[in-house]
C-alpha positions as protocol buffer text, in pm:
chain_id: "A"
residue {
  index: 1
  type: MET
  ca { x: 130 y: 1959 z: -148 }
}
residue {
  index: 2
  type: TYR
  ca { x: 90 y: 1687 z: -337 }
}
residue {
  index: 3
  type: ALA
  ca { x: -282 y: 1496 z: -244 }
}
residue {
  index: 4
  type: VAL
  ca { x: -435 y: 1145 z: -321 }
}
residue {
  index: 5
  type: THR
  ca { x: -757 y: 998 z: -288 }
}
residue {
  index: 6
  type: VAL
  ca { x: -816 y: 602 z: -351 }
}
residue {
  index: 7
  type: GLU
  ca { x: -1152 y: 435 z: -376 }
}
residue {
  index: 8
  type: PHE
  ca { x: -1180 y: 114 z: -266 }
}
residue {
  index: 9
  type: VAL
  ca { x: -1446 y: -214 z: -302 }
}
residue {
  index: 10
  type: VAL
  ca { x: -1307 y: -552 z: -129 }
}
residue {
  index: 11
  type: ARG
  ca { x: -1435 y: -879 z: -129 }
}
residue {
  index: 12
  type: PRO
  ca { x: -1759 y: -869 z: 131 }
}
residue {
  index: 13
  type: ASP
  ca { x: -1560 y: -1176 z: 303 }
}
residue {
  index: 14
  type: GLU
  ca { x: -1264 y: -992 z: 360 }
}
residue {
  index: 15
  type: ALA
  ca { x: -1359 y: -593 z: 460 }
}
residue {
  index: 16
  type: ALA
  ca { x: -1227 y: -675 z: 815 }
}
residue {
  index: 17
  type: ARG
  ca { x: -929 y: -691 z: 754 }
}
residue {
  index: 18
  type: PHE
  ca { x: -852 y: -519 z: 543 }
}
residue {
  index: 19
  type: ARG
  ca { x: -1008 y: -186 z: 727 }
}
residue {
  index: 20
  type: GLU
  ca { x: -744 y: -314 z: 1002 }
}
residue {
  index: 21
  type: ALA
  ca { x: -442 y: -385 z: 764 }
}
residue {
  index: 22
  type: ILE
  ca { x: -578 y: -10 z: 535 }
}
residue {
  index: 23
  type: VAL
  ca { x: -591 y: 169 z: 913 }
}
residue {
  index: 24
  type: ALA
  ca { x: -261 y: 8 z: 1002 }
}
residue {
  index: 25
  type: ASN
  ca { x: -63 y: 121 z: 714 }
}
residue {
  index: 26
  type: ALA
  ca { x: -202 y: 501 z: 761 }
}
residue {
  index: 27
  type: ARG
  ca { x: -66 y: 508 z: 1134 }
}
residue {
  index: 28
  type: ALA
  ca { x: 193 y: 410 z: 1016 }
}
residue {
  index: 29
  type: SER
  ca { x: 270 y: 680 z: 722 }
}
residue {
  index: 30
  type: ARG
  ca { x: 171 y: 907 z: 967 }
}
residue {
  index: 31
  type: ASP
  ca { x: 403 y: 825 z: 1289 }
}
residue {
  index: 32
  type: THR
  ca { x: 733 y: 715 z: 1031 }
}
residue {
  index: 33
  type: GLU
  ca { x: 670 y: 955 z: 749 }
}
residue {
  index: 34
  type: PRO
  ca { x: 765 y: 1280 z: 762 }
}
residue {
  index: 35
  type: GLY
  ca { x: 696 y: 1387 z: 431 }
}
residue {
  index: 36
  type: CYS
  ca { x: 302 y: 1243 z: 466 }
}
residue {
  index: 37
  type: ARG
  ca { x: 80 y: 1532 z: 624 }
}
residue {
  index: 38
  type: GLN
  ca { x: -278 y: 1375 z: 651 }
}
residue {
  index: 39
  type: PHE
  ca { x: -389 y: 971 z: 586 }
}
residue {
  index: 40
  type: ASP
  ca { x: -800 y: 918 z: 661 }
}
residue {
  index: 41
  type: VAL
  ca { x: -943 y: 618 z: 669 }
}
residue {
  index: 42
  type: CYS
  ca { x: -1366 y: 642 z: 579 }
}
residue {
  index: 43
  type: GLY
  ca { x: -1595 y: 500 z: 498 }
}
residue {
  index: 44
  type: PRO
  ca { x: -1972 y: 445 z: 512 }
}
residue {
  index: 45
  type: ALA
  ca { x: -2149 y: 267 z: 795 }
}
residue {
  index: 46
  type: ASP
  ca { x: -2398 y: 88 z: 591 }
}
residue {
  index: 47
  type: ASP
  ca { x: -2133 y: -38 z: 327 }
}
residue {
  index: 48
  type: PRO
  ca { x: -1801 y: -204 z: 506 }
}
residue {
  index: 49
  type: ALA
  ca { x: -1620 y: -334 z: 202 }
}
residue {
  index: 50
  type: ALA
  ca { x: -1606 y: 50 z: 71 }
}
residue {
  index: 51
  type: ILE
  ca { x: -1339 y: 227 z: 133 }
}
residue {
  index: 52
  type: PHE
  ca { x: -1198 y: 599 z: 44 }
}
residue {
  index: 53
  type: LEU
  ca { x: -808 y: 768 z: 137 }
}
residue {
  index: 54
  type: SER
  ca { x: -779 y: 1125 z: 139 }
}
residue {
  index: 55
  type: GLU
  ca { x: -332 y: 1149 z: 172 }
}
residue {
  index: 56
  type: VAL
  ca { x: -158 y: 1435 z: 202 }
}
residue {
  index: 57
  type: TYR
  ca { x: 218 y: 1449 z: 140 }
}
residue {
  index: 58
  type: ALA
  ca { x: 433 y: 1747 z: 157 }
}
residue {
  index: 59
  type: ASP
  ca { x: 503 y: 1660 z: -229 }
}
residue {
  index: 60
  type: ARG
  ca { x: 552 y: 1366 z: -518 }
}
residue {
  index: 61
  type: ALA
  ca { x: 894 y: 1298 z: -391 }
}
residue {
  index: 62
  type: ALA
  ca { x: 769 y: 1227 z: -22 }
}
residue {
  index: 63
  type: PHE
  ca { x: 467 y: 959 z: -225 }
}
residue {
  index: 64
  type: ASP
  ca { x: 747 y: 756 z: -391 }
}
residue {
  index: 65
  type: ALA
  ca { x: 893 y: 760 z: -17 }
}
residue {
  index: 66
  type: HIS
  ca { x: 531 y: 608 z: 79 }
}
residue {
  index: 67
  type: LEU
  ca { x: 475 y: 422 z: -178 }
}
residue {
  index: 68
  type: ALA
  ca { x: 872 y: 241 z: -142 }
}
residue {
  index: 69
  type: SER
  ca { x: 789 y: 246 z: 258 }
}
residue {
  index: 70
  type: PRO
  ca { x: 814 y: -150 z: 406 }
}
residue {
  index: 71
  type: HIS
  ca { x: 515 y: -118 z: 557 }
}
residue {
  index: 72
  type: PHE
  ca { x: 320 y: -36 z: 205 }
}
residue {
  index: 73
  type: ARG
  ca { x: 479 y: -292 z: 77 }
}
residue {
  index: 74
  type: ALA
  ca { x: 357 y: -490 z: 303 }
}
residue {
  index: 75
  type: PHE
  ca { x: 24 y: -386 z: 328 }
}
residue {
  index: 76
  type: ASP
  ca { x: -58 y: -464 z: -39 }
}
residue {
  index: 77
  type: ALA
  ca { x: 166 y: -754 z: -83 }
}
residue {
  index: 78
  type: THR
  ca { x: -46 y: -828 z: 231 }
}
residue {
  index: 79
  type: ALA
  ca { x: -440 y: -720 z: 123 }
}
residue {
  index: 80
  type: GLY
  ca { x: -378 y: -677 z: -279 }
}
residue {
  index: 81
  type: SER
  ca { x: -563 y: -998 z: -331 }
}
residue {
  index: 82
  type: TRP
  ca { x: -909 y: -884 z: -155 }
}
residue {
  index: 83
  type: VAL
  ca { x: -960 y: -559 z: -336 }
}
residue {
  index: 84
  type: VAL
  ca { x: -1208 y: -586 z: -655 }
}
residue {
  index: 85
  type: ARG
  ca { x: -1178 y: -203 z: -754 }
}
residue {
  index: 86
  type: LYS
  ca { x: -980 y: 55 z: -647 }
}
residue {
  index: 87
  type: THR
  ca { x: -963 y: 401 z: -802 }
}
residue {
  index: 88
  type: ALA
  ca { x: -670 y: 638 z: -742 }
}
residue {
  index: 89
  type: ARG
  ca { x: -680 y: 1010 z: -817 }
}
residue {
  index: 90
  type: ALA
  ca { x: -340 y: 1263 z: -723 }
}
residue {
  index: 91
  type: TYR
  ca { x: -370 y: 1633 z: -762 }
}
residue {
  index: 92
  type: GLN
  ca { x: -109 y: 1886 z: -707 }
}
residue {
  index: 93
  type: ARG
  ca { x: -268 y: 2216 z: -477 }
}
residue {
  index: 94
  type: ILE
  ca { x: -317 y: 2480 z: -753 }
}
residue {
  index: 95
  type: ASP
  ca { x: -376 y: 2771 z: -493 }
}
residue {
  index: 96
  type: SER
  ca { x: -132 y: 2889 z: -206 }
}
């Protein structure tokens, strides 16, 4: 198992568009990537510019396939300029 968390802070004027784009990316990942086990998009109700992702993949190769997918590349190209700050962390299961 390979898990990734990402915290985004986006420009407030693009928060709604970013949320739509990241939800579409998450759905495409869950629906089309065999190695994507979970992809949750979360955010506090009182701060639409803050987004938290929790993603789980079968392994690192499945995550790399996600990064190479057309839907991720399109999301990144579209929404990348809306991001003020991004913090990503990767984890490997240490207890099975």
